[in-house]
C-alpha positions as a Python dict, from the first residue, in 0.01 Angstrom:
ca = {
    (1, 'X'): (0, 0, 0),
    (2, 'X'): (155, -267, -209),
    (3, 'X'): (447, -294, 40),
    (4, 'X'): (195, -317, 325),
    (5, 'X'): (14, -606, 162),
    (6, 'X'): (337, -791, 94),
    (7, 'X'): (443, -743, 451),
    (8, 'X'): (115, -906, 568),
    (9, 'X'): (173, -1200, 327),
    (10, 'X'): (466, -1320, 523),
    (11, 'X'): (315, -1268, 865),
    (12, 'X'): (120, -1523, 1081),
    (13, 'X'): (-225, -1422, 1209),
    (14, 'X'): (-77, -1341, 1559),
    (15, 'X'): (198, -1128, 1411),
    (16, 'X'): (-71, -939, 1195),
    (17, 'X'): (-267, -865, 1511),
    (18, 'X'): (36, -726, 1687),
    (19, 'X'): (140, -534, 1388),
    (20, 'X'): (-210, -366, 1380),
    (21, 'X'): (-170, -276, 1754),
    (22, 'X'): (139, -87, 1677),
    (23, 'X'): (48, 68, 1347),
    (24, 'X'): (-328, 92, 1374),
    (25, 'X'): (-336, 445, 1254),
    (26, 'X'): (-139, 356, 930),
    (27, 'X'): (-384, 64, 878),
    (28, 'X'): (-696, 272, 909),
    (29, 'X'): (-535, 529, 676),
    (30, 'X'): (-455, 254, 433),
    (31, 'X'): (-815, 117, 432),
    (32, 'X'): (-969, 453, 387),
    (33, 'X'): (-732, 527, 113),
    (34, 'X'): (-811, 200, -58),
    (35, 'X'): (-1191, 273, -23),
    (36, 'X'): (-1150, 613, -162),
    (37, 'X'): (-958, 484, -452),
    (38, 'X'): (-1218, 216, -525),
    (39, 'X'): (-1496, 474, -520),
    (40, 'X'): (-1300, 703, -738),
    (41, 'X'): (-1239, 441, -987),
    (42, 'X'): (-1604, 336, -1007),
    (43, 'X'): (-1723, 692, -1055),
    (44, 'X'): (-1463, 750, -1317),
    (45, 'X'): (-1572, 441, -1503),
    (46, 'X'): (-1935, 525, -1480),
    (47, 'X'): (-1882, 874, -1576),
    (48, 'X'): (-1679, 767, -1888),
    (49, 'X'): (-1957, 517, -1999),
    (50, 'X'): (-2229, 783, -1960),
    (51, 'X'): (-2022, 1031, -2157),
    (52, 'X'): (-1974, 810, -2460),
    (53, 'X'): (-2349, 724, -2465),
    (54, 'X'): (-2455, 1089, -2521),
    (55, 'X'): (-2597, 1167, -2870),
    (56, 'X'): (-2444, 1508, -2942),
    (57, 'X'): (-2124, 1702, -2863),
    (58, 'X'): (-2316, 1987, -2705),
    (59, 'X'): (-2515, 1742, -2481),
    (60, 'X'): (-2212, 1545, -2379),
    (61, 'X'): (-2026, 1869, -2258),
    (62, 'X'): (-2336, 2004, -2079),
    (63, 'X'): (-2423, 1674, -1913),
    (64, 'X'): (-2067, 1571, -1829),
    (65, 'X'): (-1968, 1910, -1678),
    (66, 'X'): (-2232, 1892, -1404),
    (67, 'X'): (-2132, 1558, -1244),
    (68, 'X'): (-1760, 1631, -1301),
    (69, 'X'): (-1791, 1960, -1103),
    (70, 'X'): (-1988, 1788, -831),
    (71, 'X'): (-1756, 1485, -824),
    (72, 'X'): (-1446, 1708, -799),
    (73, 'X'): (-1599, 1911, -509),
    (74, 'X'): (-1694, 1591, -325),
    (75, 'X'): (-1361, 1427, -392),
    (76, 'X'): (-1161, 1727, -277),
    (77, 'X'): (-1371, 1777, 42),
    (78, 'X'): (-1335, 1395, 108),
    (79, 'X'): (-969, 1395, 64),
    (80, 'X'): (-907, 1697, 287),
    (81, 'X'): (-1138, 1550, 550),
    (82, 'X'): (-930, 1226, 540),
    (83, 'X'): (-610, 1412, 580),
    (84, 'X'): (-736, 1625, 861),
    (85, 'X'): (-883, 1322, 1037),
    (86, 'X'): (-555, 1126, 995),
    (87, 'X'): (-342, 1404, 1123),
    (88, 'X'): (-564, 1457, 1425),
    (89, 'X'): (-574, 1098, 1515),
    (90, 'X'): (-193, 1048, 1452),
    (91, 'X'): (-98, 1353, 1668),
    (92, 'X'): (-330, 1299, 1956),
    (93, 'X'): (-412, 920, 1954),
    (94, 'X'): (-148, 752, 1748),
    (95, 'X'): (145, 918, 1920),
    (96, 'X'): (246, 1168, 1652),
    (97, 'X'): (393, 1407, 1915),
    (98, 'X'): (513, 1118, 2112),
    (99, 'X'): (707, 966, 1830),
    (100, 'X'): (881, 1275, 1717),
    (101, 'X'): (1251, 1210, 1753),
    (102, 'X'): (1203, 849, 1872),
    (103, 'X'): (1415, 599, 1667),
    (104, 'X'): (1382, 231, 1623),
    (105, 'X'): (1719, 100, 1515),
    (106, 'X'): (1760, -240, 1377),
    (107, 'X'): (2053, -437, 1544),
    (108, 'X'): (2204, -523, 1206),
    (109, 'X'): (2216, -150, 1124),
    (110, 'X'): (2394, -53, 1445),
    (111, 'X'): (2682, -286, 1337),
    (112, 'X'): (2887, -237, 1646),
    (113, 'X'): (3002, -572, 1780),
    (114, 'X'): (3092, -682, 2119),
    (115, 'X'): (3457, -718, 2025),
    (116, 'X'): (3463, -362, 1898),
    (117, 'X'): (3408, -243, 2261),
    (118, 'X'): (3773, -216, 2389),
    (119, 'X'): (3934, -52, 2675),
    (120, 'X'): (3656, -131, 2924),
    (121, 'X'): (3698, -507, 3015),
    (122, 'X'): (3575, -485, 3384),
    (123, 'X'): (3263, -293, 3256),
    (124, 'X'): (3196, -537, 2987),
    (125, 'X'): (3180, -827, 3240),
    (126, 'X'): (2917, -649, 3428),
    (127, 'X'): (2705, -580, 3123),
    (128, 'X'): (2747, -920, 2985),
    (129, 'X'): (2550, -1072, 3261),
    (130, 'X'): (2250, -860, 3173),
    (131, 'X'): (2283, -952, 2799),
    (132, 'X'): (2302, -1316, 2880),
    (133, 'X'): (1987, -1303, 3079),
    (134, 'X'): (1807, -1124, 2800),
    (135, 'X'): (1917, -1380, 2544),
    (136, 'X'): (1825, -1681, 2765),
    (137, 'X'): (1557, -1621, 3019),
    (138, 'X'): (1524, -1994, 3096),
    (139, 'X'): (1850, -1978, 3298),
    (140, 'X'): (1691, -1711, 3521),
    (141, 'X'): (1354, -1891, 3554),
    (142, 'X'): (1526, -2210, 3655),
    (143, 'X'): (1653, -2041, 3975),
    (144, 'X'): (1329, -1841, 4024),
    (145, 'X'): (1495, -1507, 3957),
    (146, 'X'): (1360, -1199, 3778),
    (147, 'X'): (1512, -1030, 3496),
    (148, 'X'): (1714, -712, 3529),
    (149, 'X'): (1471, -448, 3417),
    (150, 'X'): (1705, -138, 3418),
    (151, 'X'): (2081, -58, 3368),
    (152, 'X'): (2206, 285, 3448),
    (153, 'X'): (2540, 383, 3310),
    (154, 'X'): (2710, 677, 3477),
    (155, 'X'): (3032, 842, 3376),
    (156, 'X'): (3206, 1140, 3213),
    (157, 'X'): (3142, 1218, 2846),
    (158, 'X'): (3331, 1026, 2577),
    (159, 'X'): (3385, 714, 2787),
    (160, 'X'): (3169, 484, 2574),
    (161, 'X'): (2821, 469, 2731),
    (162, 'X'): (2639, 516, 2403),
    (163, 'X'): (2882, 283, 2223),
    (164, 'X'): (2823, 13, 2490),
    (165, 'X'): (2446, 41, 2451),
    (166, 'X'): (2481, -10, 2073),
    (167, 'X'): (2695, -310, 2113),
    (168, 'X'): (2429, -468, 2347),
    (169, 'X'): (2173, -416, 2081),
    (170, 'X'): (2393, -585, 1820),
    (171, 'X'): (2470, -870, 2063),
    (172, 'X'): (2126, -947, 2166),
    (173, 'X'): (1980, -916, 1819),
    (174, 'X'): (1676, -757, 1961),
    (175, 'X'): (1484, -449, 1854),
    (176, 'X'): (1663, -137, 1977),
    (177, 'X'): (1450, 175, 2063),
    (178, 'X'): (1668, 475, 2099),
    (179, 'X'): (1574, 809, 2247),
    (180, 'X'): (1739, 1125, 2401),
    (181, 'X'): (1621, 1271, 2737),
    (182, 'X'): (1562, 1604, 2570),
    (183, 'X'): (1309, 1449, 2331),
    (184, 'X'): (1068, 1403, 2634),
    (185, 'X'): (1060, 1780, 2697),
    (186, 'X'): (808, 1978, 2486),
    (187, 'X'): (624, 2322, 2489),
    (188, 'X'): (301, 2143, 2562),
    (189, 'X'): (218, 1982, 2898),
    (190, 'X'): (168, 1610, 2861),
    (191, 'X'): (399, 1559, 2564),
    (192, 'X'): (670, 1406, 2792),
    (193, 'X'): (428, 1155, 2942),
    (194, 'X'): (271, 1070, 2611),
    (195, 'X'): (610, 1000, 2463),
    (196, 'X'): (710, 776, 2754),
    (197, 'X'): (378, 575, 2713),
    (198, 'X'): (436, 540, 2342),
    (199, 'X'): (788, 424, 2384),
    (200, 'X'): (726, 152, 2626),
    (201, 'X'): (392, 48, 2454),
    (202, 'X'): (589, -13, 2129),
    (203, 'X'): (875, -188, 2335),
    (204, 'X'): (622, -430, 2499),
    (205, 'X'): (459, -518, 2159),
    (206, 'X'): (802, -564, 1992),
    (207, 'X'): (905, -784, 2283),
    (208, 'X'): (601, -1003, 2218),
    (209, 'X'): (689, -1028, 1854),
    (210, 'X'): (1071, -1066, 1871),
    (211, 'X'): (1115, -1214, 2215),
    (212, 'X'): (1255, -909, 2367),
    (213, 'X'): (1340, -533, 2325),
    (214, 'X'): (1611, -293, 2436),
    (215, 'X'): (1527, 65, 2525),
    (216, 'X'): (1812, 317, 2536),
    (217, 'X'): (1754, 666, 2683),
    (218, 'X'): (2065, 883, 2649),
    (219, 'X'): (2118, 1178, 2875),
    (220, 'X'): (1844, 1045, 3104),
    (221, 'X'): (1917, 1315, 3373),
    (222, 'X'): (1719, 1545, 3148),
    (223, 'X'): (1396, 1387, 3277),
    (224, 'X'): (1528, 1187, 3585),
    (225, 'X'): (1625, 1483, 3806),
    (226, 'X'): (1436, 1510, 4147),
    (227, 'X'): (1076, 1615, 4125),
    (228, 'X'): (1006, 1983, 4193),
    (229, 'X'): (744, 2242, 4251),
    (230, 'X'): (601, 2423, 3961),
    (231, 'X'): (844, 2679, 3814),
    (232, 'X'): (586, 2867, 3612),
    (233, 'X'): (389, 2774, 3282),
    (234, 'X'): (351, 2430, 3420),
    (235, 'X'): (722, 2336, 3390),
    (236, 'X'): (744, 2171, 3715),
    (237, 'X'): (412, 1988, 3668),
    (238, 'X'): (512, 1855, 3326),
    (239, 'X'): (861, 1740, 3463),
    (240, 'X'): (696, 1556, 3753),
    (241, 'X'): (445, 1393, 3536),
    (242, 'X'): (716, 1267, 3303),
    (243, 'X'): (918, 1119, 3559),
    (244, 'X'): (624, 960, 3724),
    (245, 'X'): (524, 815, 3402),
    (246, 'X'): (871, 662, 3361),
    (247, 'X'): (850, 509, 3708),
    (248, 'X'): (508, 367, 3637),
    (249, 'X'): (635, 204, 3301),
    (250, 'X'): (938, 53, 3474),
    (251, 'X'): (716, -93, 3741),
    (252, 'X'): (469, -203, 3468),
    (253, 'X'): (743, -412, 3299),
    (254, 'X'): (748, -648, 3594),
    (255, 'X'): (370, -694, 3592),
    (256, 'X'): (351, -844, 3249),
    (257, 'X'): (696, -1010, 3274),
    (258, 'X'): (822, -862, 2941),
    (259, 'X'): (1159, -936, 2826),
    (260, 'X'): (1253, -566, 2815),
    (261, 'X'): (1556, -398, 2940),
    (262, 'X'): (1583, -16, 2978),
    (263, 'X'): (1938, 127, 2960),
    (264, 'X'): (1994, 485, 3077),
    (265, 'X'): (2310, 689, 3027),
    (266, 'X'): (2407, 1006, 3211),
    (267, 'X'): (2704, 1227, 3272),
    (268, 'X'): (2581, 1353, 3619),
    (269, 'X'): (2642, 1178, 3939),
    (270, 'X'): (2375, 932, 4073),
    (271, 'X'): (2284, 1147, 4372),
    (272, 'X'): (2157, 1414, 4133),
    (273, 'X'): (1893, 1189, 3995),
    (274, 'X'): (1542, 1119, 4161),
    (275, 'X'): (1585, 872, 4450),
    (276, 'X'): (1279, 688, 4340),
    (277, 'X'): (1435, 606, 4014),
    (278, 'X'): (1732, 451, 4167),
    (279, 'X'): (1579, 207, 4404),
    (280, 'X'): (1587, -168, 4334),
    (281, 'X'): (1322, -295, 4082),
    (282, 'X'): (1369, 2, 3848),
    (283, 'X'): (1732, 61, 3752),
    (284, 'X'): (1862, -259, 3929),
    (285, 'X'): (2209, -231, 3807),
    (286, 'X'): (2437, 77, 3812),
    (287, 'X'): (2746, 67, 3605),
    (288, 'X'): (3013, 332, 3647),
    (289, 'X'): (3189, 398, 3303),
    (290, 'X'): (3510, 587, 3390),
    (291, 'X'): (3811, 690, 3205),
    (292, 'X'): (4031, 392, 3096),
    (293, 'X'): (4344, 295, 3288),
    (294, 'X'): (4694, 247, 3146),
    (295, 'X'): (4632, -107, 3008),
    (296, 'X'): (4297, 1, 2869),
    (297, 'X'): (4447, 298, 2697),
    (298, 'X'): (4700, 76, 2527),
    (299, 'X'): (4430, -146, 2385),
    (300, 'X'): (4246, 155, 2264),
    (301, 'X'): (4541, 289, 2078),
    (302, 'X'): (4607, -59, 1928),
    (303, 'X'): (4241, -78, 1817),
    (304, 'X'): (4223, 261, 1651),
    (305, 'X'): (4558, 255, 1501),
    (306, 'X'): (4483, -87, 1347),
    (307, 'X'): (4229, 81, 1126),
    (308, 'X'): (4494, 305, 987),
    (309, 'X'): (4843, 275, 820),
    (310, 'X'): (5102, 369, 1074),
    (311, 'X'): (5466, 342, 1146),
    (312, 'X'): (5545, 0, 1305),
    (313, 'X'): (5803, 155, 1539),
    (314, 'X'): (5522, 348, 1719),
    (315, 'X'): (5480, 201, 2079),
    (316, 'X'): (5130, 172, 2206),
    (317, 'X'): (5253, 159, 2559),
    (318, 'X'): (5435, 489, 2515),
    (319, 'X'): (5123, 648, 2374),
    (320, 'X'): (4918, 504, 2652),
    (321, 'X'): (5146, 658, 2925),
    (322, 'X'): (5135, 995, 2766),
    (323, 'X'): (4757, 989, 2721),
    (324, 'X'): (4690, 997, 3094),
    (325, 'X'): (4322, 1089, 3181),
    (326, 'X'): (4224, 1044, 2805),
    (327, 'X'): (3874, 909, 2740),
    (328, 'X'): (3813, 659, 2460),
    (329, 'X'): (3668, 955, 2253),
    (330, 'X'): (3981, 1162, 2316),
    (331, 'X'): (4192, 863, 2194),
    (332, 'X'): (3989, 818, 1879),
    (333, 'X'): (4001, 1192, 1825),
    (334, 'X'): (4386, 1185, 1856),
    (335, 'X'): (4429, 913, 1601),
    (336, 'X'): (4182, 1084, 1362),
    (337, 'X'): (4373, 1410, 1398),
    (338, 'X'): (4703, 1225, 1352),
    (339, 'X'): (4592, 1075, 1019),
    (340, 'X'): (4471, 1428, 893),
    (341, 'X'): (4810, 1561, 997),
    (342, 'X'): (4988, 1281, 826),
    (343, 'X'): (4799, 1351, 497),
    (344, 'X'): (4877, 1721, 517),
    (345, 'X'): (5251, 1649, 564),
    (346, 'X'): (5234, 1411, 272),
    (347, 'X'): (5357, 1104, 479),
    (348, 'X'): (5283, 751, 353),
    (349, 'X'): (5180, 646, 710),
    (350, 'X'): (5116, 798, 1047),
    (351, 'X'): (5437, 875, 1222),
    (352, 'X'): (5497, 933, 1596),
    (353, 'X'): (5553, 1304, 1512),
    (354, 'X'): (5203, 1323, 1359),
    (355, 'X'): (5054, 1168, 1683),
    (356, 'X'): (5254, 1398, 1901),
    (357, 'X'): (5117, 1702, 1717),
    (358, 'X'): (4753, 1560, 1740),
    (359, 'X'): (4814, 1507, 2113),
    (360, 'X'): (4893, 1875, 2145),
    (361, 'X'): (4580, 1960, 1959),
    (362, 'X'): (4359, 1747, 2186),
    (363, 'X'): (4521, 1860, 2518),
    (364, 'X'): (4646, 2220, 2448),
    (365, 'X'): (4421, 2319, 2153),
    (366, 'X'): (4499, 2463, 1814),
    (367, 'X'): (4768, 2717, 1751),
    (368, 'X'): (4609, 3061, 1744),
    (369, 'X'): (4697, 3330, 1502),
    (370, 'X'): (4834, 3568, 1752),
    (371, 'X'): (5174, 3709, 1645),
    (372, 'X'): (5411, 3810, 1929),
    (373, 'X'): (5674, 4080, 1923),
    (374, 'X'): (6034, 3980, 2000),
    (375, 'X'): (6004, 4143, 2332),
    (376, 'X'): (5681, 3948, 2412),
    (377, 'X'): (5845, 3619, 2290),
    (378, 'X'): (6144, 3668, 2518),
    (379, 'X'): (5917, 3763, 2816),
    (380, 'X'): (5704, 3455, 2760),
    (381, 'X'): (6011, 3236, 2718),
    (382, 'X'): (6127, 3326, 3072),
    (383, 'X'): (5783, 3297, 3208),
    (384, 'X'): (5746, 2939, 3074),
    (385, 'X'): (6106, 2854, 3167),
    (386, 'X'): (6017, 2929, 3529),
    (387, 'X'): (5727, 2699, 3529),
    (388, 'X'): (5920, 2416, 3348),
    (389, 'X'): (6229, 2425, 3582),
    (390, 'X'): (6024, 2427, 3907),
    (391, 'X'): (5799, 2148, 3767),
    (392, 'X'): (6094, 1928, 3677),
    (393, 'X'): (6286, 1982, 3990),
    (394, 'X'): (6018, 1984, 4253),
    (395, 'X'): (5714, 1783, 4148),
    (396, 'X'): (5700, 1434, 4295),
    (397, 'X'): (5481, 1271, 4027),
    (398, 'X'): (5467, 1480, 3719),
    (399, 'X'): (5685, 1468, 3399),
    (400, 'X'): (5732, 1787, 3201),
    (401, 'X'): (5607, 1674, 2870),
    (402, 'X'): (5609, 1999, 2662),
    (403, 'X'): (5712, 2361, 2687),
    (404, 'X'): (5602, 2618, 2418),
    (405, 'X'): (5579, 2985, 2352),
    (406, 'X'): (5338, 2921, 2066),
    (407, 'X'): (5004, 3086, 2156),
    (408, 'X'): (4714, 2838, 2210),
    (409, 'X'): (4368, 2881, 2349),
    (410, 'X'): (4418, 3242, 2413),
    (411, 'X'): (4747, 3194, 2610),
    (412, 'X'): (5085, 3307, 2491),
    (413, 'X'): (5264, 2994, 2603),
    (414, 'X'): (5234, 2695, 2819),
    (415, 'X'): (5412, 2418, 3004),
    (416, 'X'): (5251, 2069, 2997),
    (417, 'X'): (5309, 1843, 3289),
    (418, 'X'): (5129, 1518, 3353),
    (419, 'X'): (5161, 1244, 3619),
    (420, 'X'): (5351, 929, 3515),
    (421, 'X'): (5045, 720, 3651),
    (422, 'X'): (4693, 768, 3758),
    (423, 'X'): (4677, 986, 4086),
    (424, 'X'): (4361, 954, 4294),
    (425, 'X'): (4481, 1106, 4622),
    (426, 'X'): (4677, 1436, 4626),
    (427, 'X'): (4893, 1460, 4935),
    (428, 'X'): (5049, 1788, 5085),
    (429, 'X'): (5374, 1739, 4885),
    (430, 'X'): (5180, 1716, 4559),
    (431, 'X'): (4972, 2028, 4641),
    (432, 'X'): (5266, 2228, 4749),
    (433, 'X'): (5459, 2137, 4425),
    (434, 'X'): (5159, 2266, 4229),
    (435, 'X'): (5174, 2598, 4413),
    (436, 'X'): (5557, 2631, 4338),
    (437, 'X'): (5504, 2559, 3971),
    (438, 'X'): (5239, 2833, 3945),
    (439, 'X'): (5476, 3082, 4125),
    (440, 'X'): (5769, 2978, 3900),
    (441, 'X'): (5669, 3225, 3637),
    (442, 'X'): (5645, 3517, 3873),
    (443, 'X'): (5993, 3451, 4015),
    (444, 'X'): (6155, 3399, 3681),
    (445, 'X'): (6018, 3736, 3544),
    (446, 'X'): (6152, 3910, 3855),
    (447, 'X'): (6487, 3761, 3819),
    (448, 'X'): (6515, 3857, 3455),
    (449, 'X'): (6336, 4198, 3451),
    (450, 'X'): (6311, 4302, 3814),
    (451, 'X'): (5925, 4333, 3753),
    (452, 'X'): (5640, 4117, 3650),
    (453, 'X'): (5366, 4137, 3402),
    (454, 'X'): (4986, 4066, 3379),
    (455, 'X'): (5055, 3714, 3252),
    (456, 'X'): (5098, 3593, 3615),
    (457, 'X'): (4725, 3654, 3687),
    (458, 'X'): (4617, 3302, 3617),
    (459, 'X'): (4908, 3164, 3799),
    (460, 'X'): (4842, 3360, 4112),
    (461, 'X'): (4475, 3245, 4090),
    (462, 'X'): (4589, 2882, 4074),
    (463, 'X'): (4832, 2911, 4352),
    (464, 'X'): (4581, 3083, 4578),
    (465, 'X'): (4306, 2825, 4511),
    (466, 'X'): (4547, 2540, 4603),
    (467, 'X'): (4664, 2710, 4923),
    (468, 'X'): (4305, 2811, 5030),
    (469, 'X'): (4181, 2447, 4984),
    (470, 'X'): (4474, 2311, 5175),
    (471, 'X'): (4382, 2533, 5474),
    (472, 'X'): (4015, 2583, 5458),
    (473, 'X'): (3906, 2224, 5339),
    (474, 'X'): (4182, 1970, 5413),
    (475, 'X'): (4332, 2086, 5746),
    (476, 'X'): (4683, 2145, 5615),
    (477, 'X'): (4726, 2492, 5782),
    (478, 'X'): (4995, 2564, 6036),
    (479, 'X'): (4725, 2674, 6287),
    (480, 'X'): (4589, 2328, 6295),
    (481, 'X'): (4227, 2413, 6234),
    (482, 'X'): (4041, 2104, 6110),
    (483, 'X'): (3727, 2051, 5908),
    (484, 'X'): (3588, 2149, 5570),
    (485, 'X'): (3551, 2504, 5692),
    (486, 'X'): (3508, 2628, 5324),
    (487, 'X'): (3186, 2429, 5299),
    (488, 'X'): (3070, 2539, 5634),
    (489, 'X'): (3128, 2906, 5546),
    (490, 'X'): (2936, 2878, 5218),
    (491, 'X'): (2634, 2734, 5391),
    (492, 'X'): (2642, 2930, 5706),
    (493, 'X'): (2861, 3244, 5678),
    (494, 'X'): (2800, 3362, 6028),
    (495, 'X'): (2923, 3047, 6206),
    (496, 'X'): (3289, 3132, 6160),
    (497, 'X'): (3421, 3423, 6358),
    (498, 'X'): (3621, 3707, 6213),
    (499, 'X'): (3920, 3595, 6413),
    (500, 'X'): (3903, 3248, 6276),
    (501, 'X'): (3894, 3373, 5929),
    (502, 'X'): (4191, 3594, 5989),
    (503, 'X'): (4386, 3287, 6127),
    (504, 'X'): (4282, 3072, 5821),
    (505, 'X'): (4380, 3353, 5575),
    (506, 'X'): (4718, 3393, 5760),
    (507, 'X'): (4775, 3029, 5717),
    (508, 'X'): (4704, 3066, 5338),
    (509, 'X'): (4947, 3338, 5304),
    (510, 'X'): (5202, 3160, 5506),
    (511, 'X'): (5194, 2870, 5259),
    (512, 'X'): (5228, 3096, 4960),
    (513, 'X'): (5518, 3291, 5110),
    (514, 'X'): (5699, 2965, 5204),
    (515, 'X'): (5660, 2834, 4851),
    (516, 'X'): (5759, 3156, 4699),
    (517, 'X'): (6083, 3157, 4909),
    (518, 'X'): (6179, 2806, 4799),
    (519, 'X'): (6113, 2891, 4432),
    (520, 'X'): (6342, 3206, 4455),
    (521, 'X'): (6610, 2988, 4609),
    (522, 'X'): (6587, 2729, 4330),
    (523, 'X'): (6577, 2969, 4031),
    (524, 'X'): (6848, 3190, 4182),
    (525, 'X'): (7080, 2888, 4229),
    (526, 'X'): (6984, 2768, 3865),
    (527, 'X'): (7017, 3101, 3692),
    (528, 'X'): (7231, 2968, 3429),
    (529, 'X'): (6990, 2689, 3356),
    (530, 'X'): (6694, 2938, 3344),
    (531, 'X'): (6892, 3143, 3075),
    (532, 'X'): (6959, 2843, 2867),
    (533, 'X'): (6622, 2700, 2883),
    (534, 'X'): (6464, 3037, 2792),
    (535, 'X'): (6698, 3082, 2493),
    (536, 'X'): (6625, 2725, 2375),
    (537, 'X'): (6264, 2811, 2385),
    (538, 'X'): (6308, 3125, 2193),
    (539, 'X'): (6517, 2933, 1922),
    (540, 'X'): (6284, 2640, 1876),
    (541, 'X'): (5943, 2779, 2013),
    (542, 'X'): (5843, 2437, 2129),
    (543, 'X'): (6041, 2175, 2330),
    (544, 'X'): (5924, 1814, 2351),
    (545, 'X'): (5980, 1573, 2633),
    (546, 'X'): (6312, 1427, 2510),
    (547, 'X'): (6456, 1777, 2440),
    (548, 'X'): (6359, 1888, 2798),
    (549, 'X'): (6520, 1589, 2949),
    (550, 'X'): (6844, 1659, 2756),
    (551, 'X'): (6856, 2016, 2879),
    (552, 'X'): (6847, 1908, 3238),
    (553, 'X'): (7083, 1623, 3181),
    (554, 'X'): (7333, 1877, 3039),
    (555, 'X'): (7320, 2054, 3387),
    (556, 'X'): (7331, 1737, 3579),
    (557, 'X'): (6977, 1765, 3704),
    (558, 'X'): (6728, 1485, 3762),
    (559, 'X'): (6372, 1466, 3866),
    (560, 'X'): (6303, 1391, 4232),
    (561, 'X'): (6202, 1028, 4310),
    (562, 'X'): (5831, 1000, 4380),
    (563, 'X'): (5726, 970, 4743),
    (564, 'X'): (5352, 983, 4664),
    (565, 'X'): (5103, 781, 4843),
}
């Protein structure tokens, strides 16, 4: 109560009115509490005076006990009625259910500055325009424009959507209301709509007081998927009502010209969201937050490593090339893991070796506790040597960065190969190379043991999927059939004749057999290299990029020059 009074002391009359509009339930409760306290004090004072005016001890006890009991009964009933009334009003009129999980975050508490957002320069340029318009609406009014009401950020997890939203809150200095899409889903019908109403009501009032407000809804796809028919127990009705309320509120912002911007973040593609939400005037700007490119990854490594003590000889550029397809979250996780590994190894600073081990953990997973017998180790060594040799000698874009017979993620060994640069289109040469790499283990086992094991199961699956896609989807079969026949078959199975399917399946097997023959020719010709590579794996258990390159140099082998698109 004292804190409430102090807060009113420093407010203007207009701010007090706005404060009451937001916190009217609290104000009523405070007033009722104050009146109750005054009544209680008066009764206690009167009772005490009467008590001391009695002539005898017996009379005092007799007379004092009656009003005391009555008073306690009245006070108890009064207090419980206040609590019950307050809870009822708060839950059903004051937004009690609606405010559960909703967070108002002060910009100074977010503490993520615009300069802290690294590795996404092009995205920052798009976002900055919206920030600039929030901070200075006079510029927009001068040309007769309207404020951007909604920004939708779309992209894979860990690419910085939430981080960017927090930086916007810090940069604008405006109140920041944060909520997750799942918070608008409840067991009672109407909870979602009530939460939406409460969220935007508070945002409008805060915008009046502070000159603007930022609403951030994370995982907005939870409530923004297309409207549907009722799925039982009112689920469809509640979902439709929630998204309808969101659409209404977004339109309502324009009616009162509030300086409010709604930021939504989602991992799903735009076409999976309700089309009404995507139209102009609601989420006016759509920003695609993808994984960083080479230069951006280099900046990210530089940023995260600058917060640690690391070996100055470490090259950010080399790390960036190695961390292809890494998201900002993956890079942050890699540096964090490297710092823990450095401490465990009792290093004074993070070494490249620590970062390499951290990379393995992020990409390939932790080492499992599986203990292989000597026979299994040898079998696995030849299996992985087949993958590695074919990858090194045939793949047009990928470097072989690691080979291991250390069990990870349930597998007994692995060969890691990554493109030297971002690849956006896979041509036929690239796809055939992937099939050959998958078949390399099968051929290596047959050459060494004249039989194969169950470990080729996932390799066969991978090879078959590539070949099937080449024929059924991308028109790369020898028969010349064109079109995405796989999609057609899934939607209308009876459209394709059995003869057509037989021809397509024959094309798939023809690709597999041709690749198998090429792999057999390569590994048979390089039998000595296969033996040496497998023995090195047995001796060291893990081979890094430099060690792999040295093995091939010893046998005068070089990677093919890339002829990729």
